[in-house]
N, C-alpha and C positions, 0 to 999 in steps of 0.2 A: 505492497498500498503506499504509493504517494503519497503528501497532503502539502500541495501554495500553502505557503504563508506568506502576507502579502508587508510589507513595510519599505523606509525608504531606499531602499537595494533593488538593484537591477531584478532579479529572479529570487526565491529563496522555496526553499524545502524543506520538510521534515519527511523521513523514510520512514515513518509509522507514528501510532499512537503510543505515547510510553504507559501506559494503565489499561489494561479493559476493564477491568473489576474489581473494588476496593474496599469489604466488609468491615467495620469497626466492631473490634471484637468486647473492647475495654481497656479500662485497665490494667497494666501489668503488678507488679507486688513494688516497685516503684513509681507507683503513679502514673508512665508515659502508655501513654494512647498505644493502645492495638491494634493491627488491620491484618483480615486476610486476604492477602494484594494477587490478580495476578494481572503477570506482565503481557504484555506483546514478542513474539523474540528479539527482536530487534533492544524494546524495554528491559527486558533480564539480564541481558550482553550488556544493556550498562549499568546496569544497576549489581551487577557480577562485578567489572570493572570499576565504578564507584565509589563501591560502598562494603567487597567485599576481595579486593586487591590483589583481582584474579586477570592478571595481566594475557593468559593466555587465548583470552577472549576475543586479543585486539585487531586479531586479523581475519578473526570473524567476523566482527562489527565492517571491518572495510573490505572483506569477501562480498558481502551485502551491497554496501557502497560503490562497488565497482559496477553498477547494472548502469550508472548515472553517466551519458555521454558529455564528451567537454571536457570533463575536468582535466583531464591534461594539456587543453591548450592556456589557463590559467597560468598568472606571470607568479604565482605565489600564492599559497595557504596562511594562513594569519588565525588561530585560533581563539574565542573570544576570552577575552582577562577573564580570570578565573579568583573565587573569594576567597578561596581556604588555602591557607596557606601551610599550613599544618601536615596533609596529605604526601604519604608517601612519594608521588608522583603523581604529576598530572594530569587524567585520565583524557581531556580532549589535545595535549598538548604529543599523549601518545598514540590514540587516531589518527592527526593531522600529519607524524611523521610517517607512521605507513603508511598511508594516504599515499600521503609529498614524495616516498622511496618508487610504491609502484606507478604513481601515475606521473613519476619522473616532471613530478612541479618543486619548484619549492619553496619550504615551509620557513614560518619567519617567527620561530620560538620565544614568547616575553616582550615582541612589538607590541601592543596595547598589557596596558597592565592596572589593578587598583591602586591606587594609593590606599594605606591604611590607615583605620579609624573610622571610615565611615554605619554610615550605621545598616544592619540588619537587612536583606532586604528584603527577605521574611517576613519580617514585621512591619514590609510597609505595602497594604492591599490596595492603594489608589496608585494606577498604570505611569500617569503625570507625576507623579510625586517621585518614584523610584523614576522616571529620565532628569528631572532634577536631582537626585540624589547620587545617579549613575553621571552625567553632566562636570560634576566635579573630585571624582574619583576617578576614572579609568583620563586614562592619557598618555598618548606617545613615546617609549621608552627603549625607543632606537635609534639608530642616526643612520641607518640603512633609507634609501629612497626609493620609495614606490611611486613615485610622480608617473603620470600615465599608464598606471599597470594595472588587468585585471588581474582583482584580488577575487579569492574564496574565506566569505571569514566562515567559522566551524562551529560549533558547538552543540556540546552533547542532547542540551533538553530545550526546549520556544514554551516557556513561561507563559508571559504577557512578552516578550520580542521586548523590553524596555531594552536592554543590555546589548543586544544587537542594534539596536533603533542607535544608543546614544555609538555602538563603537560604526555602525557604516559614513553616520555624518561626520565625527575625523575622520575616517578612514577619506572619504572623499573631502573634506574642509580641511582638514589641514593638510591631510600625505599625500592629496591631491592625486591620486586613486582614480581610472577612468571610469572602473568598472567594479562593481564589488557587489556581489553577490550572496547566498549567508545557503549554506547545507549546513542543518539539523538530523541528531539521530532522532529524536524523540521527539515528540508536540502533547502536552499530556492535552487532557478533557476541558479544564478552565484554564484561565488567562491569570490565576491567583497565584 
């Protein structure tokens, strides 16, 4: 399944939905909410990579992304800036590197970053407020010149599109990319 996602980018697609079904089971012994979740195939792979630290699924994720024709025509793949700096590795960076290697496209790890100390997006439910917060924390962290280049902006999950919207704006207005397209592994059913 491919889902078209609209935004300020040239073209945007999510490979599949993230979650097919989720049933609330109640709190665990620590008071944390528990769910019985059924994920799409891609959603399950992203979950394994991101939350179970199973890097072996990276190749399986990219196997599925190879169906998108034209990736090899991009000048660069840029991973979306991440929030969690405490991970052993960044899942979107891993996917980007594997995809770039297979397609022969330059991958610019760390081109976009988020400043420390911003508010957590999961606590901001209004899209416009998310965008405003992100405009204050996302920045270009590289001297690499991508002026006039065609860029594929990659992320693991599309929720409200706020991060991708701000990143695209920066890539067009500050980095002077000629084309910015977006590809995400999954999309949530809600925009919160």
